[in-house]
mmCIF file of the N, C-alpha and C atoms, coordinates in Angstrom:
data_MODEL
# 
_entry.id   MODEL 
# 
loop_
_atom_site.group_PDB 
_atom_site.id 
_atom_site.type_symbol 
_atom_site.label_atom_id 
_atom_site.label_alt_id 
_atom_site.label_comp_id 
_atom_site.label_asym_id 
_atom_site.label_entity_id 
_atom_site.label_seq_id 
_atom_site.pdbx_PDB_ins_code 
_atom_site.Cartn_x 
_atom_site.Cartn_y 
_atom_site.Cartn_z 
_atom_site.occupancy 
_atom_site.B_iso_or_equiv 
_atom_site.pdbx_formal_charge 
_atom_site.auth_seq_id 
_atom_site.auth_comp_id 
_atom_site.auth_asym_id 
_atom_site.auth_atom_id 
_atom_site.pdbx_PDB_model_num 
ATOM 1   N N  . MET A 1 1  ? 117.064 107.150 79.361 1.00 0.00 ? 1  MET A N  1 
ATOM 2   C CA . MET A 1 1  ? 117.260 106.412 80.585 1.00 0.00 ? 1  MET A CA 1 
ATOM 3   C C  . MET A 1 1  ? 115.989 105.604 80.881 1.00 0.00 ? 1  MET A C  1 
ATOM 4   N N  . LEU A 1 2  ? 116.153 104.346 81.257 1.00 0.00 ? 2  LEU A N  1 
ATOM 5   C CA . LEU A 1 2  ? 115.015 103.490 81.580 1.00 0.00 ? 2  LEU A CA 1 
ATOM 6   C C  . LEU A 1 2  ? 114.326 103.956 82.861 1.00 0.00 ? 2  LEU A C  1 
ATOM 7   N N  . GLU A 1 3  ? 113.011 103.791 82.913 1.00 0.00 ? 3  GLU A N  1 
ATOM 8   C CA . GLU A 1 3  ? 112.242 104.142 84.112 1.00 0.00 ? 3  GLU A CA 1 
ATOM 9   C C  . GLU A 1 3  ? 112.580 103.239 85.294 1.00 0.00 ? 3  GLU A C  1 
ATOM 10  N N  . MET A 1 4  ? 112.889 101.987 85.008 1.00 0.00 ? 4  MET A N  1 
ATOM 11  C CA . MET A 1 4  ? 113.153 101.003 86.064 1.00 0.00 ? 4  MET A CA 1 
ATOM 12  C C  . MET A 1 4  ? 111.907 100.853 86.957 1.00 0.00 ? 4  MET A C  1 
ATOM 13  N N  . ARG A 1 5  ? 110.804 100.439 86.343 1.00 0.00 ? 5  ARG A N  1 
ATOM 14  C CA . ARG A 1 5  ? 109.552 100.272 87.077 1.00 0.00 ? 5  ARG A CA 1 
ATOM 15  C C  . ARG A 1 5  ? 109.747 99.271  88.212 1.00 0.00 ? 5  ARG A C  1 
ATOM 16  N N  . PRO A 1 6  ? 109.048 99.491  89.326 1.00 0.00 ? 6  PRO A N  1 
ATOM 17  C CA . PRO A 1 6  ? 109.355 98.763  90.557 1.00 0.00 ? 6  PRO A CA 1 
ATOM 18  C C  . PRO A 1 6  ? 108.710 97.395  90.746 1.00 0.00 ? 6  PRO A C  1 
ATOM 19  N N  . ASN A 1 7  ? 107.830 96.991  89.813 1.00 0.00 ? 7  ASN A N  1 
ATOM 20  C CA . ASN A 1 7  ? 107.098 95.744  90.066 1.00 0.00 ? 7  ASN A CA 1 
ATOM 21  C C  . ASN A 1 7  ? 106.715 95.038  88.764 1.00 0.00 ? 7  ASN A C  1 
ATOM 22  N N  . CYS A 1 8  ? 106.344 93.771  88.931 1.00 0.00 ? 8  CYS A N  1 
ATOM 23  C CA . CYS A 1 8  ? 105.835 92.969  87.823 1.00 0.00 ? 8  CYS A CA 1 
ATOM 24  C C  . CYS A 1 8  ? 104.378 93.345  87.571 1.00 0.00 ? 8  CYS A C  1 
ATOM 25  N N  . GLU A 1 9  ? 104.033 93.598  86.318 1.00 0.00 ? 9  GLU A N  1 
ATOM 26  C CA . GLU A 1 9  ? 102.655 93.946  85.975 1.00 0.00 ? 9  GLU A CA 1 
ATOM 27  C C  . GLU A 1 9  ? 101.690 92.790  86.183 1.00 0.00 ? 9  GLU A C  1 
ATOM 28  N N  . CYS A 1 10 ? 102.193 91.566  86.181 1.00 0.00 ? 10 CYS A N  1 
ATOM 29  C CA . CYS A 1 10 ? 101.324 90.396  86.357 1.00 0.00 ? 10 CYS A CA 1 
ATOM 30  C C  . CYS A 1 10 ? 101.049 90.084  87.826 1.00 0.00 ? 10 CYS A C  1 
ATOM 31  N N  . CYS A 1 11 ? 102.117 89.826  88.574 1.00 0.00 ? 11 CYS A N  1 
ATOM 32  C CA . CYS A 1 11 ? 101.963 89.329  89.955 1.00 0.00 ? 11 CYS A CA 1 
ATOM 33  C C  . CYS A 1 11 ? 102.269 90.381  91.010 1.00 0.00 ? 11 CYS A C  1 
ATOM 34  N N  . ASN A 1 12 ? 102.688 91.577  90.590 1.00 0.00 ? 12 ASN A N  1 
ATOM 35  C CA . ASN A 1 12 ? 102.992 92.696  91.476 1.00 0.00 ? 12 ASN A CA 1 
ATOM 36  C C  . ASN A 1 12 ? 104.217 92.457  92.362 1.00 0.00 ? 12 ASN A C  1 
ATOM 37  N N  . MET A 1 13 ? 105.048 91.491  92.013 1.00 0.00 ? 13 MET A N  1 
ATOM 38  C CA . MET A 1 13 ? 106.266 91.233  92.773 1.00 0.00 ? 13 MET A CA 1 
ATOM 39  C C  . MET A 1 13 ? 107.198 92.441  92.662 1.00 0.00 ? 13 MET A C  1 
ATOM 40  N N  . ASP A 1 14 ? 107.840 92.817  93.776 1.00 0.00 ? 14 ASP A N  1 
ATOM 41  C CA . ASP A 1 14 ? 108.818 93.893  93.752 1.00 0.00 ? 14 ASP A CA 1 
ATOM 42  C C  . ASP A 1 14 ? 110.031 93.471  92.935 1.00 0.00 ? 14 ASP A C  1 
ATOM 43  N N  . LEU A 1 15 ? 110.566 94.392  92.138 1.00 0.00 ? 15 LEU A N  1 
ATOM 44  C CA . LEU A 1 15 ? 111.736 94.129  91.306 1.00 0.00 ? 15 LEU A CA 1 
ATOM 45  C C  . LEU A 1 15 ? 112.835 95.125  91.645 1.00 0.00 ? 15 LEU A C  1 
ATOM 46  N N  . ASP A 1 16 ? 113.965 94.624  92.055 1.00 0.00 ? 16 ASP A N  1 
ATOM 47  C CA . ASP A 1 16 ? 115.115 95.432  92.438 1.00 0.00 ? 16 ASP A CA 1 
ATOM 48  C C  . ASP A 1 16 ? 115.718 96.084  91.190 1.00 0.00 ? 16 ASP A C  1 
ATOM 49  N N  . PRO A 1 17 ? 115.864 97.411  91.163 1.00 0.00 ? 17 PRO A N  1 
ATOM 50  C CA . PRO A 1 17 ? 116.422 98.060  89.975 1.00 0.00 ? 17 PRO A CA 1 
ATOM 51  C C  . PRO A 1 17 ? 117.879 97.677  89.722 1.00 0.00 ? 17 PRO A C  1 
ATOM 52  N N  . SER A 1 18 ? 118.565 97.185  90.725 1.00 0.00 ? 18 SER A N  1 
ATOM 53  C CA . SER A 1 18 ? 119.950 96.755  90.530 1.00 0.00 ? 18 SER A CA 1 
ATOM 54  C C  . SER A 1 18 ? 120.046 95.237  90.391 1.00 0.00 ? 18 SER A C  1 
ATOM 55  N N  . GLY A 1 19 ? 118.875 94.580  90.282 1.00 0.00 ? 19 GLY A N  1 
ATOM 56  C CA . GLY A 1 19 ? 118.841 93.128  90.163 1.00 0.00 ? 19 GLY A CA 1 
ATOM 57  C C  . GLY A 1 19 ? 118.671 92.649  88.733 1.00 0.00 ? 19 GLY A C  1 
ATOM 58  N N  . THR A 1 20 ? 118.510 91.327  88.591 1.00 0.00 ? 20 THR A N  1 
ATOM 59  C CA . THR A 1 20 ? 118.437 90.716  87.256 1.00 0.00 ? 20 THR A CA 1 
ATOM 60  C C  . THR A 1 20 ? 117.118 90.001  86.988 1.00 0.00 ? 20 THR A C  1 
ATOM 61  N N  . GLU A 1 21 ? 116.125 90.190  87.828 1.00 0.00 ? 21 GLU A N  1 
ATOM 62  C CA . GLU A 1 21 ? 114.868 89.461  87.687 1.00 0.00 ? 21 GLU A CA 1 
ATOM 63  C C  . GLU A 1 21 ? 113.839 90.118  86.772 1.00 0.00 ? 21 GLU A C  1 
ATOM 64  N N  . ALA A 1 22 ? 114.038 91.353  86.362 1.00 0.00 ? 22 ALA A N  1 
ATOM 65  C CA . ALA A 1 22 ? 113.045 92.064  85.541 1.00 0.00 ? 22 ALA A CA 1 
ATOM 66  C C  . ALA A 1 22 ? 113.218 91.756  84.062 1.00 0.00 ? 22 ALA A C  1 
ATOM 67  N N  . ARG A 1 23 ? 112.082 91.689  83.367 1.00 0.00 ? 23 ARG A N  1 
ATOM 68  C CA . ARG A 1 23 ? 112.046 91.548  81.911 1.00 0.00 ? 23 ARG A CA 1 
ATOM 69  C C  . ARG A 1 23 ? 111.211 92.697  81.375 1.00 0.00 ? 23 ARG A C  1 
ATOM 70  N N  . ILE A 1 24 ? 111.649 93.299  80.255 1.00 0.00 ? 24 ILE A N  1 
ATOM 71  C CA . ILE A 1 24 ? 110.937 94.439  79.664 1.00 0.00 ? 24 ILE A CA 1 
ATOM 72  C C  . ILE A 1 24 ? 110.801 94.266  78.161 1.00 0.00 ? 24 ILE A C  1 
ATOM 73  N N  . CYS A 1 25 ? 109.824 94.983  77.597 1.00 0.00 ? 25 CYS A N  1 
ATOM 74  C CA . CYS A 1 25 ? 109.696 95.075  76.141 1.00 0.00 ? 25 CYS A CA 1 
ATOM 75  C C  . CYS A 1 25 ? 110.231 96.443  75.731 1.00 0.00 ? 25 CYS A C  1 
ATOM 76  N N  . SER A 1 26 ? 110.119 96.794  74.466 1.00 0.00 ? 26 SER A N  1 
ATOM 77  C CA . SER A 1 26 ? 110.649 98.078  73.999 1.00 0.00 ? 26 SER A CA 1 
ATOM 78  C C  . SER A 1 26 ? 109.855 99.277  74.523 1.00 0.00 ? 26 SER A C  1 
ATOM 79  N N  . PHE A 1 27 ? 108.661 99.042  75.072 1.00 0.00 ? 27 PHE A N  1 
ATOM 80  C CA . PHE A 1 27 ? 107.868 100.110 75.674 1.00 0.00 ? 27 PHE A CA 1 
ATOM 81  C C  . PHE A 1 27 ? 108.053 100.163 77.185 1.00 0.00 ? 27 PHE A C  1 
ATOM 82  N N  . GLU A 1 28 ? 108.941 99.330  77.718 1.00 0.00 ? 28 GLU A N  1 
ATOM 83  C CA . GLU A 1 28 ? 109.251 99.220  79.138 1.00 0.00 ? 28 GLU A CA 1 
ATOM 84  C C  . GLU A 1 28 ? 108.124 98.609  79.973 1.00 0.00 ? 28 GLU A C  1 
ATOM 85  N N  . CYS A 1 29 ? 107.206 97.877  79.335 1.00 0.00 ? 29 CYS A N  1 
ATOM 86  C CA . CYS A 1 29 ? 106.280 97.074  80.118 1.00 0.00 ? 29 CYS A CA 1 
ATOM 87  C C  . CYS A 1 29 ? 107.182 96.134  80.916 1.00 0.00 ? 29 CYS A C  1 
ATOM 88  N N  . THR A 1 30 ? 106.881 95.924  82.183 1.00 0.00 ? 30 THR A N  1 
ATOM 89  C CA . THR A 1 30 ? 107.820 95.260  83.077 1.00 0.00 ? 30 THR A CA 1 
ATOM 90  C C  . THR A 1 30 ? 107.190 94.052  83.762 1.00 0.00 ? 30 THR A C  1 
ATOM 91  N N  . PHE A 1 31 ? 107.922 92.947  83.740 1.00 0.00 ? 31 PHE A N  1 
ATOM 92  C CA . PHE A 1 31 ? 107.456 91.689  84.317 1.00 0.00 ? 31 PHE A CA 1 
ATOM 93  C C  . PHE A 1 31 ? 108.605 90.993  85.030 1.00 0.00 ? 31 PHE A C  1 
ATOM 94  N N  . CYS A 1 32 ? 108.277 90.141  86.000 1.00 0.00 ? 32 CYS A N  1 
ATOM 95  C CA . CYS A 1 32 ? 109.321 89.344  86.642 1.00 0.00 ? 32 CYS A CA 1 
ATOM 96  C C  . CYS A 1 32 ? 109.703 88.209  85.692 1.00 0.00 ? 32 CYS A C  1 
ATOM 97  N N  . ALA A 1 33 ? 110.857 87.624  85.916 1.00 0.00 ? 33 ALA A N  1 
ATOM 98  C CA . ALA A 1 33 ? 111.352 86.560  85.042 1.00 0.00 ? 33 ALA A CA 1 
ATOM 99  C C  . ALA A 1 33 ? 110.386 85.381  84.988 1.00 0.00 ? 33 ALA A C  1 
ATOM 100 N N  . GLU A 1 34 ? 109.811 85.015  86.125 1.00 0.00 ? 34 GLU A N  1 
ATOM 101 C CA . GLU A 1 34 ? 108.910 83.862  86.146 1.00 0.00 ? 34 GLU A CA 1 
ATOM 102 C C  . GLU A 1 34 ? 107.654 84.104  85.316 1.00 0.00 ? 34 GLU A C  1 
ATOM 103 N N  . CYS A 1 35 ? 106.998 85.236  85.495 1.00 0.00 ? 35 CYS A N  1 
ATOM 104 C CA . CYS A 1 35 ? 105.797 85.536  84.695 1.00 0.00 ? 35 CYS A CA 1 
ATOM 105 C C  . CYS A 1 35 ? 106.155 85.661  83.214 1.00 0.00 ? 35 CYS A C  1 
ATOM 106 N N  . ALA A 1 36 ? 107.271 86.335  82.923 1.00 0.00 ? 36 ALA A N  1 
ATOM 107 C CA . ALA A 1 36 ? 107.683 86.530  81.524 1.00 0.00 ? 36 ALA A CA 1 
ATOM 108 C C  . ALA A 1 36 ? 107.917 85.197  80.829 1.00 0.00 ? 36 ALA A C  1 
ATOM 109 N N  . GLU A 1 37 ? 108.533 84.269  81.517 1.00 0.00 ? 37 GLU A N  1 
ATOM 110 C CA . GLU A 1 37 ? 108.882 82.998  80.894 1.00 0.00 ? 37 GLU A CA 1 
ATOM 111 C C  . GLU A 1 37 ? 107.751 81.970  80.959 1.00 0.00 ? 37 GLU A C  1 
ATOM 112 N N  . ARG A 1 38 ? 107.143 81.807  82.112 1.00 0.00 ? 38 ARG A N  1 
ATOM 113 C CA . ARG A 1 38 ? 106.139 80.739  82.283 1.00 0.00 ? 38 ARG A CA 1 
ATOM 114 C C  . ARG A 1 38 ? 104.747 81.134  81.807 1.00 0.00 ? 38 ARG A C  1 
ATOM 115 N N  . THR A 1 39 ? 104.303 82.318  82.157 1.00 0.00 ? 39 THR A N  1 
ATOM 116 C CA . THR A 1 39 ? 102.948 82.744  81.811 1.00 0.00 ? 39 THR A CA 1 
ATOM 117 C C  . THR A 1 39 ? 102.875 83.356  80.419 1.00 0.00 ? 39 THR A C  1 
ATOM 118 N N  . LEU A 1 40 ? 103.865 84.169  80.087 1.00 0.00 ? 40 LEU A N  1 
ATOM 119 C CA . LEU A 1 40 ? 103.806 84.952  78.854 1.00 0.00 ? 40 LEU A CA 1 
ATOM 120 C C  . LEU A 1 40 ? 104.657 84.403  77.715 1.00 0.00 ? 40 LEU A C  1 
ATOM 121 N N  . ASN A 1 41 ? 105.419 83.369  77.983 1.00 0.00 ? 41 ASN A N  1 
ATOM 122 C CA . ASN A 1 41 ? 106.270 82.749  76.957 1.00 0.00 ? 41 ASN A CA 1 
ATOM 123 C C  . ASN A 1 41 ? 107.156 83.765  76.228 1.00 0.00 ? 41 ASN A C  1 
ATOM 124 N N  . GLY A 1 42 ? 107.663 84.771  76.982 1.00 0.00 ? 42 GLY A N  1 
ATOM 125 C CA . GLY A 1 42 ? 108.592 85.739  76.416 1.00 0.00 ? 42 GLY A CA 1 
ATOM 126 C C  . GLY A 1 42 ? 107.972 86.805  75.547 1.00 0.00 ? 42 GLY A C  1 
ATOM 127 N N  . LYS A 1 43 ? 106.631 86.921  75.555 1.00 0.00 ? 43 LYS A N  1 
ATOM 128 C CA . LYS A 1 43 ? 105.934 87.890  74.696 1.00 0.00 ? 43 LYS A CA 1 
ATOM 129 C C  . LYS A 1 43 ? 105.129 88.855  75.554 1.00 0.00 ? 43 LYS A C  1 
ATOM 130 N N  . CYS A 1 44 ? 105.266 90.149  75.302 1.00 0.00 ? 44 CYS A N  1 
ATOM 131 C CA . CYS A 1 44 ? 104.534 91.159  76.060 1.00 0.00 ? 44 CYS A CA 1 
ATOM 132 C C  . CYS A 1 44 ? 103.045 91.092  75.738 1.00 0.00 ? 44 CYS A C  1 
ATOM 133 N N  . PRO A 1 45 ? 102.189 90.998  76.764 1.00 0.00 ? 45 PRO A N  1 
ATOM 134 C CA . PRO A 1 45 ? 100.742 90.940  76.515 1.00 0.00 ? 45 PRO A CA 1 
ATOM 135 C C  . PRO A 1 45 ? 100.155 92.291  76.114 1.00 0.00 ? 45 PRO A C  1 
ATOM 136 N N  . ASN A 1 46 ? 100.910 93.357  76.316 1.00 0.00 ? 46 ASN A N  1 
ATOM 137 C CA . ASN A 1 46 ? 100.410 94.696  75.994 1.00 0.00 ? 46 ASN A CA 1 
ATOM 138 C C  . ASN A 1 46 ? 100.670 95.080  74.538 1.00 0.00 ? 46 ASN A C  1 
ATOM 139 N N  . CYS A 1 47 ? 101.878 94.810  74.060 1.00 0.00 ? 47 CYS A N  1 
ATOM 140 C CA . CYS A 1 47 ? 102.249 95.266  72.719 1.00 0.00 ? 47 CYS A CA 1 
ATOM 141 C C  . CYS A 1 47 ? 102.656 94.128  71.776 1.00 0.00 ? 47 CYS A C  1 
ATOM 142 N N  . GLY A 1 48 ? 102.821 92.927  72.313 1.00 0.00 ? 48 GLY A N  1 
ATOM 143 C CA . GLY A 1 48 ? 103.220 91.796  71.489 1.00 0.00 ? 48 GLY A CA 1 
ATOM 144 C C  . GLY A 1 48 ? 104.713 91.695  71.263 1.00 0.00 ? 48 GLY A C  1 
ATOM 145 N N  . GLY A 1 49 ? 105.477 92.616  71.864 1.00 0.00 ? 49 GLY A N  1 
ATOM 146 C CA . GLY A 1 49 ? 106.926 92.608  71.698 1.00 0.00 ? 49 GLY A CA 1 
ATOM 147 C C  . GLY A 1 49 ? 107.618 91.527  72.511 1.00 0.00 ? 49 GLY A C  1 
ATOM 148 N N  . VAL A 1 50 ? 108.885 91.344  72.221 1.00 0.00 ? 50 VAL A N  1 
ATOM 149 C CA . VAL A 1 50 ? 109.713 90.369  72.927 1.00 0.00 ? 50 VAL A CA 1 
ATOM 150 C C  . VAL A 1 50 ? 110.094 90.929  74.294 1.00 0.00 ? 50 VAL A C  1 
ATOM 151 N N  . LEU A 1 51 ? 110.034 90.066  75.316 1.00 0.00 ? 51 LEU A N  1 
ATOM 152 C CA . LEU A 1 51 ? 110.485 90.451  76.649 1.00 0.00 ? 51 LEU A CA 1 
ATOM 153 C C  . LEU A 1 51 ? 111.941 90.038  76.813 1.00 0.00 ? 51 LEU A C  1 
ATOM 154 N N  . ALA A 1 52 ? 112.781 90.985  77.196 1.00 0.00 ? 52 ALA A N  1 
ATOM 155 C CA . ALA A 1 52 ? 114.214 90.754  77.341 1.00 0.00 ? 52 ALA A CA 1 
ATOM 156 C C  . ALA A 1 52 ? 114.647 91.155  78.751 1.00 0.00 ? 52 ALA A C  1 
ATOM 157 N N  . PRO A 1 53 ? 115.761 90.608  79.227 1.00 0.00 ? 53 PRO A N  1 
ATOM 158 C CA . PRO A 1 53 ? 116.249 91.010  80.551 1.00 0.00 ? 53 PRO A CA 1 
ATOM 159 C C  . PRO A 1 53 ? 116.491 92.522  80.606 1.00 0.00 ? 53 PRO A C  1 
ATOM 160 N N  . ARG A 1 54 ? 116.017 93.139  81.668 1.00 0.00 ? 54 ARG A N  1 
ATOM 161 C CA . ARG A 1 54 ? 116.240 94.574  81.868 1.00 0.00 ? 54 ARG A CA 1 
ATOM 162 C C  . ARG A 1 54 ? 117.650 94.768  82.418 1.00 0.00 ? 54 ARG A C  1 
ATOM 163 N N  . PRO A 1 55 ? 118.416 95.684  81.851 1.00 0.00 ? 55 PRO A N  1 
ATOM 164 C CA . PRO A 1 55 ? 119.746 95.940  82.402 1.00 0.00 ? 55 PRO A CA 1 
ATOM 165 C C  . PRO A 1 55 ? 119.631 96.448  83.840 1.00 0.00 ? 55 PRO A C  1 
ATOM 166 N N  . ALA A 1 56 ? 120.527 96.005  84.683 1.00 0.00 ? 56 ALA A N  1 
ATOM 167 C CA . ALA A 1 56 ? 120.543 96.472  86.071 1.00 0.00 ? 56 ALA A CA 1 
ATOM 168 C C  . ALA A 1 56 ? 121.151 97.867  86.123 1.00 0.00 ? 56 ALA A C  1 
ATOM 169 N N  . ARG A 1 57 ? 120.647 98.689  87.015 1.00 0.00 ? 57 ARG A N  1 
ATOM 170 C CA . ARG A 1 57 ? 121.236 100.013 87.233 1.00 0.00 ? 57 ARG A CA 1 
ATOM 171 C C  . ARG A 1 57 ? 122.258 99.876  88.354 1.00 0.00 ? 57 ARG A C  1 
ATOM 172 N N  . ALA A 1 58 ? 123.439 100.395 88.144 1.00 0.00 ? 58 ALA A N  1 
ATOM 173 C CA . ALA A 1 58 ? 124.493 100.320 89.154 1.00 0.00 ? 58 ALA A CA 1 
ATOM 174 C C  . ALA A 1 58 ? 124.007 100.957 90.457 1.00 0.00 ? 58 ALA A C  1 
ATOM 175 N N  . VAL A 1 59 ? 124.270 100.298 91.563 1.00 0.00 ? 59 VAL A N  1 
ATOM 176 C CA . VAL A 1 59 ? 123.807 100.766 92.868 1.00 0.00 ? 59 VAL A CA 1 
ATOM 177 C C  . VAL A 1 59 ? 124.266 102.197 93.138 1.00 0.00 ? 59 VAL A C  1 
ATOM 178 N N  . ASP A 1 60 ? 125.493 102.540 92.755 1.00 0.00 ? 60 ASP A N  1 
ATOM 179 C CA . ASP A 1 60 ? 125.996 103.891 93.014 1.00 0.00 ? 60 ASP A CA 1 
ATOM 180 C C  . ASP A 1 60 ? 125.301 104.962 92.158 1.00 0.00 ? 60 ASP A C  1 
ATOM 181 N N  . LYS A 1 61 ? 124.559 104.562 91.145 1.00 0.00 ? 61 LYS A N  1 
ATOM 182 C CA . LYS A 1 61 ? 123.829 105.516 90.295 1.00 0.00 ? 61 LYS A CA 1 
ATOM 183 C C  . LYS A 1 61 ? 122.378 105.712 90.742 1.00 0.00 ? 61 LYS A C  1 
ATOM 184 N N  . LEU A 1 62 ? 121.872 104.820 91.592 1.00 0.00 ? 62 LEU A N  1 
ATOM 185 C CA . LEU A 1 62 ? 120.473 104.897 92.000 1.00 0.00 ? 62 LEU A CA 1 
ATOM 186 C C  . LEU A 1 62 ? 120.146 106.159 92.799 1.00 0.00 ? 62 LEU A C  1 
ATOM 187 N N  . ALA A 1 63 ? 121.090 106.687 93.557 1.00 0.00 ? 63 ALA A N  1 
ATOM 188 C CA . ALA A 1 63 ? 120.827 107.902 94.333 1.00 0.00 ? 63 ALA A CA 1 
ATOM 189 C C  . ALA A 1 63 ? 120.596 109.087 93.400 1.00 0.00 ? 63 ALA A C  1 
ATOM 190 N N  . LYS A 1 64 ? 121.410 109.214 92.371 1.00 0.00 ? 64 LYS A N  1 
ATOM 191 C CA . LYS A 1 64 ? 121.281 110.332 91.431 1.00 0.00 ? 64 LYS A CA 1 
ATOM 192 C C  . LYS A 1 64 ? 120.186 110.082 90.394 1.00 0.00 ? 64 LYS A C  1 
ATOM 193 N N  . TYR A 1 65 ? 120.010 108.811 90.012 1.00 0.00 ? 65 TYR A N  1 
ATOM 194 C CA . TYR A 1 65 ? 119.034 108.417 88.993 1.00 0.00 ? 65 TYR A CA 1 
ATOM 195 C C  . TYR A 1 65 ? 118.126 107.329 89.565 1.00 0.00 ? 65 TYR A C  1 
ATOM 196 N N  . PRO A 1 66 ? 117.200 107.707 90.446 1.00 0.00 ? 66 PRO A N  1 
ATOM 197 C CA . PRO A 1 66 ? 116.375 106.694 91.124 1.00 0.00 ? 66 PRO A CA 1 
ATOM 198 C C  . PRO A 1 66 ? 115.399 105.988 90.183 1.00 0.00 ? 66 PRO A C  1 
ATOM 199 N N  . ALA A 1 67 ? 115.045 104.790 90.582 1.00 0.00 ? 67 ALA A N  1 
ATOM 200 C CA . ALA A 1 67 ? 114.044 104.019 89.851 1.00 0.00 ? 67 ALA A CA 1 
ATOM 201 C C  . ALA A 1 67 ? 112.672 104.649 90.061 1.00 0.00 ? 67 ALA A C  1 
ATOM 202 N N  . SER A 1 68 ? 111.767 104.365 89.156 1.00 0.00 ? 68 SER A N  1 
ATOM 203 C CA . SER A 1 68 ? 110.394 104.849 89.265 1.00 0.00 ? 68 SER A CA 1 
ATOM 204 C C  . SER A 1 68 ? 109.716 104.232 90.491 1.00 0.00 ? 68 SER A C  1 
ATOM 205 N N  . THR A 1 69 ? 108.746 104.930 91.039 1.00 0.00 ? 69 THR A N  1 
ATOM 206 C CA . THR A 1 69 ? 107.944 104.392 92.145 1.00 0.00 ? 69 THR A CA 1 
ATOM 207 C C  . THR A 1 69 ? 106.518 104.101 91.689 1.00 0.00 ? 69 THR A C  1 
ATOM 208 N N  . LYS A 1 70 ? 106.215 104.408 90.423 1.00 0.00 ? 70 LYS A N  1 
ATOM 209 C CA . LYS A 1 70 ? 104.865 104.185 89.890 1.00 0.00 ? 70 LYS A CA 1 
ATOM 210 C C  . LYS A 1 70 ? 104.661 102.699 89.604 1.00 0.00 ? 70 LYS A C  1 
ATOM 211 N N  . ARG A 1 71 ? 103.686 102.113 90.281 1.00 0.00 ? 71 ARG A N  1 
ATOM 212 C CA . ARG A 1 71 ? 103.389 100.696 90.120 1.00 0.00 ? 71 ARG A CA 1 
ATOM 213 C C  . ARG A 1 71 ? 102.293 100.520 89.061 1.00 0.00 ? 71 ARG A C  1 
ATOM 214 N N  . VAL A 1 72 ? 102.487 99.554  88.171 1.00 0.00 ? 72 VAL A N  1 
ATOM 215 C CA . VAL A 1 72 ? 101.509 99.218  87.139 1.00 0.00 ? 72 VAL A CA 1 
ATOM 216 C C  . VAL A 1 72 ? 101.156 97.752  87.333 1.00 0.00 ? 72 VAL A C  1 
ATOM 217 N N  . VAL A 1 73 ? 99.860  97.451  87.453 1.00 0.00 ? 73 VAL A N  1 
ATOM 218 C CA . VAL A 1 73 ? 99.411  96.070  87.619 1.00 0.00 ? 73 VAL A CA 1 
ATOM 219 C C  . VAL A 1 73 ? 98.225  95.841  86.688 1.00 0.00 ? 73 VAL A C  1 
ATOM 220 N N  . LYS A 1 74 ? 98.257  94.740  85.972 1.00 0.00 ? 74 LYS A N  1 
ATOM 221 C CA . LYS A 1 74 ? 97.162  94.385  85.064 1.00 0.00 ? 74 LYS A CA 1 
ATOM 222 C C  . LYS A 1 74 ? 96.013  93.831  85.896 1.00 0.00 ? 74 LYS A C  1 
ATOM 223 N N  . THR A 1 75 ? 94.931  94.594  86.032 1.00 0.00 ? 75 THR A N  1 
ATOM 224 C CA . THR A 1 75 ? 93.805  94.175  86.860 1.00 0.00 ? 75 THR A CA 1 
ATOM 225 C C  . THR A 1 75 ? 93.082  92.955  86.300 1.00 0.00 ? 75 THR A C  1 
ATOM 226 N N  . GLN A 1 76 ? 93.128  92.752  84.999 1.00 0.00 ? 76 GLN A N  1 
ATOM 227 C CA . GLN A 1 76 ? 92.450  91.618  84.368 1.00 0.00 ? 76 GLN A CA 1 
ATOM 228 C C  . GLN A 1 76 ? 93.303  90.362  84.366 1.00 0.00 ? 76 GLN A C  1 
ATOM 229 N N  . GLY A 1 77 ? 94.471  90.421  84.971 1.00 0.00 ? 77 GLY A N  1 
ATOM 230 C CA . GLY A 1 77 ? 95.371  89.260  84.954 1.00 0.00 ? 77 GLY A CA 1 
ATOM 231 C C  . GLY A 1 77 ? 96.330  89.353  83.783 1.00 0.00 ? 77 GLY A C  1 
ATOM 232 N N  . CYS A 1 78 ? 97.171  88.384  83.694 1.00 0.00 ? 78 CYS A N  1 
ATOM 233 C CA . CYS A 1 78 ? 98.238  88.434  82.718 1.00 0.00 ? 78 CYS A CA 1 
ATOM 234 C C  . CYS A 1 78 ? 98.129  87.264  81.754 1.00 0.00 ? 78 CYS A C  1 
ATOM 235 N N  . MET A 1 79 ? 97.445  87.485  80.684 1.00 0.00 ? 79 MET A N  1 
ATOM 236 C CA . MET A 1 79 ? 97.313  86.456  79.655 1.00 0.00 ? 79 MET A CA 1 
ATOM 237 C C  . MET A 1 79 ? 97.656  87.085  78.311 1.00 0.00 ? 79 MET A C  1 
ATOM 238 N N  . LEU A 1 80 ? 98.184  86.299  77.434 1.00 0.00 ? 80 LEU A N  1 
ATOM 239 C CA . LEU A 1 80 ? 98.474  86.798  76.087 1.00 0.00 ? 80 LEU A CA 1 
ATOM 240 C C  . LEU A 1 80 ? 97.176  87.066  75.344 1.00 0.00 ? 80 LEU A C  1 
ATOM 241 N N  . THR A 1 81 ? 97.166  88.137  74.567 1.00 0.00 ? 81 THR A N  1 
ATOM 242 C CA . THR A 1 81 ? 95.966  88.451  73.797 1.00 0.00 ? 81 THR A CA 1 
ATOM 243 C C  . THR A 1 81 ? 96.127  88.034  72.359 1.00 0.00 ? 81 THR A C  1 
# 
């Protein structure tokens, strides 16, 4: 089951677990669509993997399977390495 991290690692924007704005890599590094596309060009700055749309979690499942509350933010900014 995906963690459904609550924010973009670049800009710290809140990401709705039942929404379509999150992008993730295979390690679940999480970014908003704008940072993933404009700043990162679809490539994860942490692992180099492809960023893909994160599947939305059905609203009726969030009570039993809540999204993570742990926020991760890149303190050095979000640039490709």
